[in-house]
N, C-alpha and C positions, 0 to 999 in steps of 0.2 A: 856278175857285175852289171849294173844298169847305168846307162848314160841317157838322161831324159831329154828328149827333144820336142815332146808334146805333153802338155799337162791335161790330165783328165782322169785316168784310170787308177792312179795311186799305186801302180805296180812296183814303184821303187821302195815301197814299205808295206807290202801285203803278200800273203802266201797264195793268192788266187790267180787264176787264168781262165781262159775260155778255149775249148776245143770245138772246132767246126768240122762237120762231115757233110759235104755237099750232096753226096749220094742219097742221104736220108733226111736232108734239111734239118739236121740237128746242130744246135749251138748250145753247148752245155758248160756250165761253170764248174771249175775244178779247184779245190782248195787242199793244199798240203803244206805243212811246215817247211818241207824241203824247197819250196818255191821262193822263200825269202832270199833276196839277193844278199851276198856277203857285204857289198858296198854299193852305194848309189851316188852318182854325181848329179847334182841339181844346180845347173847354171842357167839363170833366167835369160841370159843373152842368147842361148841356143834356141829359144822360142820366139825370138824377134821376127823370124821369117815365116812363122806359121801363118797360113792363110786365114782370112776372116772366117771362112766357112768352118775350118777346123778349130779355130779359137772359140767360136760360138758353140760348136758341137761339144768341145771339151768342157766348157762351162756347164752346158746342160747335163752332160754325163755326171760331172762331179756334184751338181745340185741334186740330181736324182739319187746318187749314192747317199747323200745326207738325208733326203726325204724318205728313202727306204728304211732308214734307221729311226727317223723321227716319228713316223706314223706307226705307232705300236701301242700295245695295251698298257704297259707299265714303263715309266721312265723316271729319271732323276732330274731335279732342278738344275744341277750342274751341267748335265749332258744336254738338256734342252737349251740352256743358254749358249753352250758351246756350238751346238748345231745351228741355232738361229743366227749367231754371229757369222758362222761359216757361210750360210746362204746369203746374208747381206754382203759379206766380203766378195763372194763370187759375182754377184750382180753388179756391184759398184766397179769392181776391177775389170770385169769382162768388157764393160762399156769403155773404160779407159784404154784397155788394150786394143779395142777395135778402132778407137779414135787415133791412138798413137801406138803403133805396134812396138816401138822401142822405149816405151815407158818402163824403165827397169823396176821401179817400186811396185807398179801394178802387176807386172809379170811375176815378180818375186812373191808377192802376197798370194796371187792366184795359184802359183805353183805349190806353196805351202798348204793352202786350203785344200787343194786337190789331194795332196799327200795324206792329210788327215782324213779325208773323206771316205777312204776305203780300207783303212788298216784296223778297224775294230774299236778304236779309242772312243769315237762318238757313241758307240752302243754299249759301253761298259755299264752294267747295272740295268740296262733296259731289256725288256722282253723281245723275243724275235718277232719280226714283221712278216717274214716270208719273201721279201723282195719281189712283190708281184709285178711291178713295172718292168724289171729286168727279165722276169720270166716271160712276159708277153713280148717284149721287144726282141728277145733272142729269136723268136719265130720270125718276126718281120725281117730282120737282117740275115737270117739263115735262108729264108725263101727268096728274098729279093736283093740281098747284098747291099742294103742301104747303110748310110753312116749311123752308127749306133747311137750317138748323142742326139742326132736329129730324130731318130725313131722314138727315143725316150721323151723328148720334148713334145712330140706330137701326142703321144698317148697319155702322158702324165695328167694333164688337166682333165681329160675325159675320164680317166680312172678316178680322179678325185670327185668329179661330179657324180659318177656312177655309185660310189660307195658312201656318199654323204647321207647320213641318217642320224637318228637319235643316239645311236651308239658312238658314232664317229665325230659328231658335230663339235664337241668341246675341244677336241684336238685341233680341228680346223680353226676354231676361234683363237686358240693360243697362237697358232701359226700366223693367222691374219693380223692379230694385234701386235705380236712381237717382231715379225719379219717385215710387214708392210705398213705398220703404224695405223691400222684401222681403229676407229673409235670403239672402245670396248663397251660403250653404253648402248650400242645398237642391238637389235634382235640378233640372236646367235646364228640363225640360219642366214640372215642377211650378211653378217660378217664372213661366214664360211663361203658363201657364194661369191662375195667380192674378192676374197683371198684367192679363190680358184681362178677368177677372171684376171686378177693381177698376175698370177703365175703365167697364164696364157699370154697376156700382153707383154710380159717381159721377154719370153722366148721369141715372140713375134718381133719385138723391137730390136733384137740383136741379129735379125736377118734369117732366122730359122724358118723353113717352110712348115706351116702348121697343119697341113692336111696330107694324108697318106697319098692321095692322088698327085700331090705335088712332087713326090719322090718316086713316082712310077708304080704305085700299088693301087689296083682297082679291087672290086668286090669279088672277082672270080675265084679267089682262093681263101677268102675270109673264113668260111666254114671249116676248111681243111686246116688252116693255121690254128683256129680256136680249138679244134679237136686235139691237135698236136700238143698245144700248151696244156690243155686240161689233163691229158694222159700223162705227160712227162714232167710237169713242173710242180705238182702238188699244191696248187694255189687254193684249194678248198681249205687248207690249214693256215692261210694267211690271216693277218690281223682283221681284215674284212674279207671274208671267204668269197672266192671267185670260182664258179663252176663254168662249164663250157658255154652256157648261154650268156653268162655275164661277160666272159671274154669276147664272145662273138659281138655282143652289144657294144662293148668298148671299142673294138676294132671298127665296127660300122659307124659309130659316132665320130671316129677319127678320119673317116674318108674325106 
């Protein structure tokens, strides 16, 4: 049984979890059908007292859940529209919740969007993406015990910028036009770069620290973390392949 007091992970309606082992700096995702709760209670009033920090971090986590499923090789029109609406819902309602923590409607819609974000519905019919941002962030929060959603917000725009290419640009164009309303007549790389900048600016606007140094991470263990991710996460098979140097570059760009 789940009683949800923080919206973010979607654990009320998914079979996943994360196991951390501090001795080896491991933070590993675990999925098993037995992890589905028999019943979950979702009462938005239980989230009224969630701090601004954790409200923002929960929004960033849920947004990244959607992005990890959105940025893939093959997708459906239905799922794209569902995910684009989910991203817009989270951005609009997170701001409302930060302005008025007891806005029941905003808290309720944010709770529902987070529930959908990680239960597999958004990805039905889509190809796998590899969830690269989660793979990288798990190292950050395993090594430094930072807030997961903040870590995701910091590295996501840098990952986007790093993987932007002829292969990926059309996906970023769709994201920019449908989520941020960017004029579709502009050059496709201009649209993509603006979409990435808008993503960064949104996270910054809700109070998330947008540099690793702001959450206590310096360059001293970047190489070690990049190697750990490259060995353990299999991100060379992600939608946009990431090898150790790519991961290192993304981490350093995030400093």
